KOLGU-259567 format. One record per residue (C-alpha): residue number from 1; x, y, z; residue in one letter. Coordinates in Angstrom, 1 decimal, always signed. Example, Ala and Ser with C-alpha at 12.3 -4.5 7.8 and 13.67 -1.06 7.14 Angstrom:
// residues 2
+------+--------+--------+--------+------+
: papa :   east :  north :     up : seba :
+------+--------+--------+--------+------+
:    1 :  +12.3 :   -4.5 :   +7.8 :    A :
:    2 :  +13.7 :   -1.1 :   +7.1 :    S :
+------+--------+--------+--------+------+
***
This chain:
// residues 317
+------+--------+--------+--------+------+
: papa :   east :  north :     up : seba :
+------+--------+--------+--------+------+
:    1 :   +0.0 :   -0.1 :   +0.0 :    M :
:    2 :   +2.4 :   +2.3 :   +0.8 :    R :
:    3 :   +3.8 :   +2.6 :   -3.2 :    G :
:    4 :   +0.3 :   +3.8 :   -3.8 :    A :
:    5 :   +0.8 :   +6.2 :   -1.4 :    V :
:    6 :   +3.8 :   +7.6 :   -2.4 :    E :
:    7 :   +2.4 :   +7.6 :   -6.1 :    H :
:    8 :   -0.5 :   +9.4 :   -5.1 :    M :
:    9 :   +2.0 :  +12.3 :   -3.6 :    S :
:   10 :   +2.6 :  +12.9 :   -7.4 :    E :
:   11 :   -1.3 :  +13.1 :   -7.9 :    I :
:   12 :   -1.9 :  +15.3 :   -4.9 :    A :
:   13 :   +0.2 :  +18.5 :   -6.8 :    M :
:   14 :   -1.7 :  +18.2 :  -10.1 :    F :
:   15 :   -0.3 :  +20.4 :  -12.2 :    G :
:   16 :   -2.0 :  +22.6 :  -14.6 :    S :
:   17 :   -3.0 :  +19.5 :  -17.2 :    N :
:   18 :   -3.7 :  +16.9 :  -14.1 :    G :
:   19 :   -7.1 :  +15.8 :  -13.9 :    L :
:   20 :   -7.4 :  +18.1 :  -10.6 :    A :
:   21 :   -7.2 :  +21.0 :  -12.9 :    D :
:   22 :  -11.2 :  +20.5 :  -14.2 :    Q :
:   23 :  -14.0 :  +22.4 :  -12.9 :    A :
:   24 :  -15.3 :  +21.1 :   -9.4 :    A :
:   25 :  -18.0 :  +21.4 :   -7.2 :    P :
:   26 :  -17.5 :  +22.9 :   -3.9 :    Q :
:   27 :  -17.5 :  +20.3 :   -1.1 :    A :
:   28 :  -20.3 :  +20.7 :   +1.3 :    G :
:   29 :  -19.6 :  +20.0 :   +5.3 :    Q :
:   30 :  -20.9 :  +16.6 :   +4.9 :    D :
:   31 :  -18.6 :  +13.9 :   +7.0 :    L :
:   32 :  -19.5 :  +11.4 :   +4.1 :    I :
:   33 :  -19.9 :  +12.3 :   +0.9 :    R :
:   34 :  -19.1 :  +10.2 :   -2.9 :    D :
:   35 :  -16.7 :  +12.4 :   -5.1 :    T :
:   36 :  -16.1 :  +12.2 :   -9.3 :    T :
:   37 :  -12.8 :  +12.2 :  -11.0 :    T :
:   38 :  -13.9 :  +16.3 :  -11.3 :    Q :
:   39 :  -14.6 :  +16.8 :   -7.9 :    G :
:   40 :  -11.2 :  +15.2 :   -6.0 :    F :
:   41 :   -9.3 :  +18.3 :   -5.8 :    R :
:   42 :  -11.9 :  +20.1 :   -3.9 :    Q :
:   43 :  -13.3 :  +16.9 :   -2.2 :    D :
:   44 :  -10.2 :  +15.3 :   -1.3 :    V :
:   45 :   -7.4 :  +17.2 :   -1.5 :    I :
:   46 :   -9.1 :  +21.3 :   -0.4 :    A :
:   47 :  -10.6 :  +19.4 :   +2.5 :    E :
:   48 :   -7.8 :  +17.3 :   +3.7 :    S :
:   49 :   -6.5 :  +21.0 :   +4.4 :    M :
:   50 :   -8.6 :  +21.6 :   +7.0 :    K :
:   51 :   -9.4 :  +17.7 :   +8.8 :    S :
:   52 :   -7.9 :  +14.1 :   +8.0 :    L :
:   53 :   -9.6 :  +13.0 :   +4.7 :    V :
:   54 :  -10.4 :   +9.2 :   +4.0 :    L :
:   55 :  -10.7 :   +8.0 :   +0.5 :    V :
:   56 :  -12.5 :   +4.8 :   -0.3 :    D :
:   57 :  -12.0 :   +3.2 :   -3.5 :    F :
:   58 :  -14.6 :   +0.7 :   -4.3 :    W :
:   59 :  -16.9 :   -0.5 :   -7.2 :    A :
:   60 :  -20.4 :   -2.0 :   -6.8 :    P :
:   61 :  -19.2 :   -5.6 :   -7.4 :    W :
:   62 :  -17.0 :   -5.8 :   -4.5 :    C :
:   63 :  -18.2 :   -7.9 :   -1.8 :    G :
:   64 :  -15.3 :   -6.7 :   +0.5 :    P :
:   65 :  -16.4 :   -3.1 :   -0.7 :    C :
:   66 :  -20.1 :   -3.7 :   +0.7 :    K :
:   67 :  -18.9 :   -5.2 :   +4.2 :    Q :
:   68 :  -16.3 :   -2.2 :   +4.6 :    L :
:   69 :  -18.5 :   +0.7 :   +3.8 :    T :
:   70 :  -20.5 :   +0.3 :   +6.9 :    P :
:   71 :  -18.0 :   -0.4 :   +9.1 :    V :
:   72 :  -15.9 :   +2.5 :   +8.0 :    I :
:   73 :  -18.9 :   +5.0 :   +8.1 :    E :
:   74 :  -19.3 :   +4.3 :  +11.8 :    K :
:   75 :  -16.2 :   +5.0 :  +12.5 :    V :
:   76 :  -16.4 :   +8.5 :  +10.6 :    V :
:   77 :  -19.5 :   +9.2 :  +12.2 :    K :
:   78 :  -18.1 :   +8.7 :  +15.6 :    A :
:   79 :  -15.3 :  +10.6 :  +15.8 :    A :
:   80 :  -16.7 :  +13.7 :  +16.4 :    G :
:   81 :  -15.7 :  +15.6 :  +13.7 :    G :
:   82 :  -12.2 :  +14.7 :  +13.2 :    K :
:   83 :  -12.6 :  +13.0 :  +10.0 :    V :
:   84 :  -14.2 :  +13.2 :   +6.5 :    K :
:   85 :  -14.8 :  +10.1 :   +4.2 :    L :
:   86 :  -14.9 :  +10.2 :   +0.4 :    V :
:   87 :  -16.2 :   +7.5 :   -1.6 :    K :
:   88 :  -14.7 :   +6.8 :   -5.3 :    M :
:   89 :  -16.8 :   +4.2 :   -7.7 :    N :
:   90 :  -13.9 :   +2.8 :   -9.8 :    I :
:   91 :  -16.2 :   +1.4 :  -12.1 :    D :
:   92 :  -17.0 :   +5.2 :  -12.8 :    E :
:   93 :  -14.1 :   +6.9 :  -12.4 :    H :
:   94 :  -11.2 :   +4.9 :  -12.5 :    P :
:   95 :   -8.7 :   +7.2 :  -13.7 :    Q :
:   96 :   -7.7 :   +8.3 :  -10.1 :    I :
:   97 :   -7.5 :   +4.7 :   -9.1 :    A :
:   98 :   -5.6 :   +3.8 :  -12.2 :    G :
:   99 :   -3.1 :   +6.5 :  -11.7 :    Q :
:  100 :   -2.5 :   +5.3 :   -8.4 :    L :
:  101 :   -1.8 :   +1.4 :   -9.1 :    G :
:  102 :   -4.3 :   +0.4 :   -7.0 :    I :
:  103 :   -5.3 :   -2.9 :   -8.3 :    Q :
:  104 :   -7.1 :   -4.3 :   -5.4 :    S :
:  105 :  -10.4 :   -3.2 :   -3.6 :    I :
:  106 :  -11.4 :   -1.8 :   -0.9 :    P :
:  107 :   -8.3 :   +0.6 :   -0.8 :    A :
:  108 :   -8.4 :   +2.9 :   +1.2 :    V :
:  109 :   -5.7 :   +6.1 :   +1.5 :    I :
:  110 :   -5.7 :   +8.6 :   +4.2 :    A :
:  111 :   -5.1 :  +12.7 :   +3.1 :    F :
:  112 :   -4.1 :  +15.3 :   +5.3 :    Q :
:  113 :   -2.9 :  +19.2 :   +4.6 :    K :
:  114 :   -3.5 :  +18.2 :   +0.8 :    G :
:  115 :   -1.0 :  +14.9 :   +0.7 :    Q :
:  116 :   -1.4 :  +11.2 :   +1.2 :    P :
:  117 :   +0.1 :  +10.4 :   +4.5 :    V :
:  118 :   -1.3 :   +6.4 :   +4.8 :    D :
:  119 :   -3.7 :   +3.6 :   +3.9 :    G :
:  120 :   -4.8 :   +0.5 :   +4.2 :    F :
:  121 :   -6.6 :   -2.3 :   +1.6 :    M :
:  122 :   -9.2 :   -4.6 :   +2.1 :    G :
:  123 :  -12.5 :   -5.4 :   +5.0 :    A :
:  124 :  -10.8 :   -4.3 :   +8.2 :    V :
:  125 :  -12.5 :   -4.8 :  +11.0 :    P :
:  126 :  -13.6 :   -1.4 :  +13.2 :    E :
:  127 :  -11.4 :   -1.7 :  +16.1 :    G :
:  128 :   -8.6 :   -1.8 :  +13.3 :    Q :
:  129 :  -10.1 :   +1.6 :  +11.1 :    I :
:  130 :  -10.3 :   +3.3 :  +14.3 :    K :
:  131 :   -6.8 :   +2.9 :  +15.6 :    Q :
:  132 :   -5.7 :   +3.7 :  +12.1 :    F :
:  133 :   -7.6 :   +6.9 :  +12.3 :    I :
:  134 :   -6.5 :   +7.4 :  +15.4 :    E :
:  135 :   -2.6 :   +7.3 :  +15.0 :    R :
:  136 :   -3.6 :  +10.1 :  +12.7 :    L :
:  137 :   -5.6 :  +12.2 :  +14.5 :    V :
:  138 :   -6.1 :  +10.9 :  +17.6 :    G :
:  139 :   -8.4 :   +9.7 :  +20.3 :    P :
:  140 :  -11.6 :   +9.7 :  +18.8 :    V :
:  141 :  -14.9 :   +8.1 :  +19.0 :    G :
:  142 :  -17.9 :   +8.8 :  +21.6 :    P :
:  143 :  -16.3 :  +10.1 :  +24.1 :    G :
:  144 :  -15.7 :  +13.5 :  +22.1 :    A :
:  145 :  -19.7 :  +13.4 :  +21.8 :    A :
:  146 :  -20.4 :  +12.4 :  +25.1 :    A :
:  147 :  -18.0 :  +15.4 :  +26.5 :    E :
:  148 :  -20.1 :  +18.0 :  +24.0 :    M :
:  149 :  -23.8 :  +16.4 :  +25.5 :    I :
:  150 :  -22.0 :  +16.6 :  +29.3 :    A :
:  151 :  -21.4 :  +20.2 :  +29.0 :    A :
:  152 :  -24.4 :  +21.0 :  +27.5 :    A :
:  153 :  -26.0 :  +19.7 :  +30.4 :    G :
:  154 :  -23.9 :  +21.6 :  +32.6 :    A :
:  155 :  -24.7 :  +24.8 :  +30.6 :    A :
:  156 :  -28.4 :  +24.5 :  +31.5 :    I :
:  157 :  -28.1 :  +23.7 :  +34.9 :    A :
:  158 :  -26.1 :  +27.2 :  +35.0 :    A :
:  159 :  -28.8 :  +28.7 :  +33.4 :    G :
:  160 :  -27.2 :  +29.0 :  +30.0 :    D :
:  161 :  -29.6 :  +27.7 :  +27.5 :    A :
:  162 :  -28.0 :  +29.5 :  +24.6 :    A :
:  163 :  -24.9 :  +27.9 :  +25.6 :    G :
:  164 :  -26.0 :  +24.8 :  +25.7 :    A :
:  165 :  -28.2 :  +25.3 :  +22.4 :    M :
:  166 :  -24.9 :  +26.2 :  +20.9 :    E :
:  167 :  -23.3 :  +22.7 :  +22.2 :    L :
:  168 :  -25.9 :  +20.8 :  +20.8 :    Y :
:  169 :  -26.5 :  +22.6 :  +17.2 :    A :
:  170 :  -22.7 :  +21.9 :  +16.9 :    T :
:  171 :  -23.0 :  +18.0 :  +17.6 :    L :
:  172 :  -25.3 :  +17.8 :  +15.0 :    L :
:  173 :  -23.5 :  +19.2 :  +12.5 :    T :
:  174 :  -21.1 :  +17.0 :  +13.3 :    Q :
:  175 :  -23.7 :  +14.0 :  +14.1 :    E :
:  176 :  -26.8 :  +14.9 :  +12.4 :    P :
:  177 :  -28.5 :  +11.5 :  +14.3 :    E :
:  178 :  -27.2 :  +11.7 :  +17.5 :    N :
:  179 :  -30.7 :  +11.3 :  +19.6 :    L :
:  180 :  -28.7 :  +12.9 :  +22.3 :    A :
:  181 :  -28.7 :  +15.9 :  +20.9 :    A :
:  182 :  -32.0 :  +16.0 :  +18.9 :    I :
:  183 :  -33.6 :  +15.4 :  +22.7 :    A :
:  184 :  -31.7 :  +18.0 :  +24.4 :    G :
:  185 :  -32.2 :  +20.6 :  +21.8 :    M :
:  186 :  -35.8 :  +20.0 :  +22.0 :    A :
:  187 :  -36.3 :  +19.6 :  +25.5 :    K :
:  188 :  -34.4 :  +23.5 :  +25.7 :    L :
:  189 :  -37.4 :  +24.9 :  +22.3 :    Q :
:  190 :  -40.4 :  +23.2 :  +25.1 :    L :
:  191 :  -38.6 :  +25.0 :  +28.1 :    D :
:  192 :  -38.9 :  +27.8 :  +26.4 :    M :
:  193 :  -42.6 :  +27.6 :  +25.4 :    G :
:  194 :  -42.2 :  +26.2 :  +21.8 :    D :
:  195 :  -43.8 :  +23.1 :  +21.4 :    I :
:  196 :  -44.2 :  +23.4 :  +17.5 :    E :
:  197 :  -40.1 :  +24.1 :  +17.3 :    A :
:  198 :  -39.8 :  +21.2 :  +19.7 :    A :
:  199 :  -41.7 :  +18.9 :  +17.3 :    R :
:  200 :  -39.3 :  +20.2 :  +14.5 :    Q :
:  201 :  -36.2 :  +19.0 :  +16.2 :    I :
:  202 :  -37.5 :  +15.7 :  +17.0 :    L :
:  203 :  -38.5 :  +15.4 :  +13.6 :    A :
:  204 :  -34.4 :  +15.4 :  +12.4 :    M :
:  205 :  -34.4 :  +11.9 :  +14.1 :    A :
:  206 :  -34.3 :   +8.9 :  +12.1 :    P :
:  207 :  -37.9 :   +7.4 :  +11.4 :    P :
:  208 :  -36.9 :   +4.2 :  +12.7 :    D :
:  209 :  -35.5 :   +5.9 :  +15.9 :    K :
:  210 :  -38.3 :   +7.4 :  +16.9 :    A :
:  211 :  -39.6 :   +5.3 :  +19.7 :    G :
:  212 :  -35.5 :   +5.4 :  +21.1 :    D :
:  213 :  -35.6 :   +5.9 :  +25.2 :    P :
:  214 :  -33.3 :   +8.5 :  +24.5 :    A :
:  215 :  -36.6 :  +10.3 :  +22.7 :    L :
:  216 :  -38.9 :   +9.0 :  +24.7 :    A :
:  217 :  -38.5 :  +11.7 :  +27.6 :    G :
:  218 :  -39.0 :  +14.7 :  +26.0 :    V :
:  219 :  -41.8 :  +12.9 :  +23.2 :    T :
:  220 :  -43.8 :  +12.9 :  +26.6 :    A :
:  221 :  -43.0 :  +15.9 :  +27.7 :    A :
:  222 :  -44.4 :  +17.3 :  +24.5 :    I :
:  223 :  -47.4 :  +15.5 :  +24.5 :    E :
:  224 :  -48.2 :  +17.1 :  +28.2 :    L :
:  225 :  -47.6 :  +20.1 :  +26.9 :    A :
:  226 :  -50.3 :  +20.2 :  +24.5 :    E :
:  227 :  -52.5 :  +18.4 :  +26.6 :    Q :
:  228 :  -52.1 :  +21.3 :  +28.8 :    A :
:  229 :  -52.7 :  +23.7 :  +26.5 :    A :
:  230 :  -56.1 :  +22.9 :  +26.1 :    A :
:  231 :  -57.2 :  +23.0 :  +29.5 :    L :
:  232 :  -58.5 :  +25.6 :  +31.8 :    G :
:  233 :  -56.6 :  +27.7 :  +34.6 :    D :
:  234 :  -55.5 :  +25.8 :  +37.5 :    V :
:  235 :  -57.6 :  +27.8 :  +39.9 :    T :
:  236 :  -60.8 :  +27.1 :  +37.7 :    G :
:  237 :  -59.9 :  +23.4 :  +38.1 :    L :
:  238 :  -59.2 :  +23.6 :  +41.8 :    T :
:  239 :  -62.1 :  +24.8 :  +42.4 :    R :
:  240 :  -64.4 :  +21.9 :  +40.3 :    A :
:  241 :  -62.3 :  +19.5 :  +42.4 :    V :
:  242 :  -63.2 :  +20.7 :  +45.4 :    E :
:  243 :  -66.7 :  +21.6 :  +44.7 :    A :
:  244 :  -67.1 :  +17.5 :  +43.6 :    N :
:  245 :  -63.9 :  +15.4 :  +44.8 :    P :
:  246 :  -65.5 :  +12.6 :  +42.7 :    K :
:  247 :  -64.9 :  +14.6 :  +39.8 :    D :
:  248 :  -62.1 :  +12.6 :  +38.2 :    Y :
:  249 :  -62.1 :  +14.2 :  +34.8 :    Q :
:  250 :  -61.6 :  +17.2 :  +37.0 :    A :
:  251 :  -59.1 :  +15.9 :  +39.2 :    R :
:  252 :  -57.0 :  +14.7 :  +36.2 :    F :
:  253 :  -57.3 :  +18.1 :  +34.0 :    D :
:  254 :  -55.9 :  +19.4 :  +37.4 :    L :
:  255 :  -53.1 :  +16.8 :  +37.3 :    A :
:  256 :  -52.2 :  +17.9 :  +33.9 :    L :
:  257 :  -52.4 :  +21.6 :  +34.5 :    A :
:  258 :  -50.4 :  +21.5 :  +37.7 :    L :
:  259 :  -47.6 :  +19.3 :  +35.9 :    N :
:  260 :  -47.7 :  +22.3 :  +33.2 :    A :
:  261 :  -46.9 :  +24.8 :  +36.3 :    H :
:  262 :  -44.0 :  +22.1 :  +37.4 :    N :
:  263 :  -46.2 :  +21.5 :  +40.4 :    R :
:  264 :  -44.9 :  +17.6 :  +39.6 :    R :
:  265 :  -45.7 :  +16.1 :  +44.0 :    E :
:  266 :  -49.2 :  +18.1 :  +43.4 :    E :
:  267 :  -50.1 :  +16.4 :  +40.3 :    A :
:  268 :  -48.7 :  +13.1 :  +41.4 :    V :
:  269 :  -51.0 :  +13.4 :  +44.4 :    D :
:  270 :  -54.2 :  +14.4 :  +42.5 :    H :
:  271 :  -53.7 :  +11.1 :  +40.0 :    L :
:  272 :  -53.1 :   +8.7 :  +42.5 :    I :
:  273 :  -56.0 :   +9.7 :  +44.4 :    A :
:  274 :  -58.0 :   +8.3 :  +41.4 :    I :
:  275 :  -56.3 :   +5.1 :  +41.4 :    V :
:  276 :  -56.9 :   +4.6 :  +44.9 :    K :
:  277 :  -60.7 :   +5.7 :  +44.6 :    A :
:  278 :  -61.3 :   +3.6 :  +41.3 :    D :
:  279 :  -58.7 :   +1.7 :  +39.5 :    R :
:  280 :  -60.6 :   +1.5 :  +36.4 :    K :
:  281 :  -61.7 :   +4.8 :  +35.9 :    W :
:  282 :  -60.8 :   +6.1 :  +32.3 :    N :
:  283 :  -59.6 :   +2.3 :  +31.4 :    E :
:  284 :  -57.1 :   +2.5 :  +34.0 :    D :
:  285 :  -56.1 :   +6.3 :  +33.0 :    G :
:  286 :  -54.9 :   +8.0 :  +36.2 :    A :
:  287 :  -51.8 :   +5.4 :  +36.3 :    R :
:  288 :  -51.3 :   +5.5 :  +32.7 :    K :
:  289 :  -51.2 :   +9.5 :  +33.2 :    Q :
:  290 :  -48.7 :   +8.8 :  +36.1 :    L :
:  291 :  -46.1 :   +6.7 :  +33.9 :    V :
:  292 :  -46.5 :   +9.2 :  +31.1 :    Q :
:  293 :  -45.4 :  +12.1 :  +34.0 :    F :
:  294 :  -42.2 :   +9.4 :  +35.1 :    F :
:  295 :  -41.3 :   +9.2 :  +31.6 :    E :
:  296 :  -41.6 :  +12.9 :  +30.5 :    A :
:  297 :  -39.1 :  +13.8 :  +34.0 :    W :
:  298 :  -36.6 :  +11.2 :  +33.9 :    G :
:  299 :  -35.6 :   +8.3 :  +35.8 :    P :
:  300 :  -33.7 :  +10.5 :  +38.5 :    M :
:  301 :  -36.3 :  +13.4 :  +39.0 :    D :
:  302 :  -37.3 :  +13.4 :  +42.3 :    E :
:  303 :  -40.8 :  +13.7 :  +42.3 :    A :
:  304 :  -40.7 :  +10.8 :  +39.6 :    A :
:  305 :  -38.8 :   +8.7 :  +42.2 :    I :
:  306 :  -41.1 :   +9.9 :  +45.0 :    S :
:  307 :  -44.3 :   +9.0 :  +42.7 :    G :
:  308 :  -43.1 :   +5.4 :  +41.4 :    R :
:  309 :  -43.1 :   +4.6 :  +45.4 :    R :
:  310 :  -46.6 :   +5.7 :  +46.0 :    K :
:  311 :  -47.6 :   +4.5 :  +43.0 :    L :
:  312 :  -46.4 :   +1.2 :  +44.3 :    S :
:  313 :  -47.6 :   +1.4 :  +47.4 :    T :
:  314 :  -51.2 :   +2.0 :  +46.3 :    V :
:  315 :  -50.9 :   -1.0 :  +43.9 :    L :
:  316 :  -49.4 :   -3.2 :  +46.0 :    F :
:  317 :  -50.6 :   -3.2 :  +49.5 :    S :
+------+--------+--------+--------+------+
***
């Protein structure tokens, strides 16, 4: 592979008659993209001036290529923006691979500062790909994303919603499908009272991840906010319950309204009262609503912990 890398150094310097002097489209900010002979200079040479670029030479008929593609894409996505992947179909664009003397695929060449620096051949395992990248750019992986998520959480705790939003947005430019960042940004929008914006952010998650636990809490919180918006004020509902303690619908609505005002323990107590009095009311609706509260608040929330204890006492006493 070293011979191909050394040969590629010449290609990287493309002169006025070289392939890279042809018109090339502007490279975007995507971590993974396909390139052409014309786009090689911009997508690879120019982009490698800013970050490590891996060029994956492949072909549709190549079985090992199909094995390598999802693995190398996974590692690149997890690298926190430190590396980009450019794929070149040698059936459609054979010239550069031919000039490199690449005779076996998949072949991956790493570019930094406009120059090829290393490479490997074959469908190597995930760990080996990660080690290959880390030799060139240092530690990569989920740690970088986790640090940003933690920093955003710290910003929220400090009252810096704008700072947290910026951290989530930065992470999503690197990992557009990061569910923790999507959920965090949606929750911030919800806390600011913009339910529609929160829903739009949640829609950024892949459809097959809609039910992922990382999104469940904020999804439940959005549904609760929408329910609360359709209710009357707390005062009116409180009077209705005081006038008729067995008006379970009014008590149920009061619990939703109290939760919307962050009066969580009171909301729990009203739903517990319904469960105690009539477990079957509204097809076990009070218990189901409690479960939704707990999901929206999160497993470590004090009101959720206390509420689960109260519910357990009622159900199993």
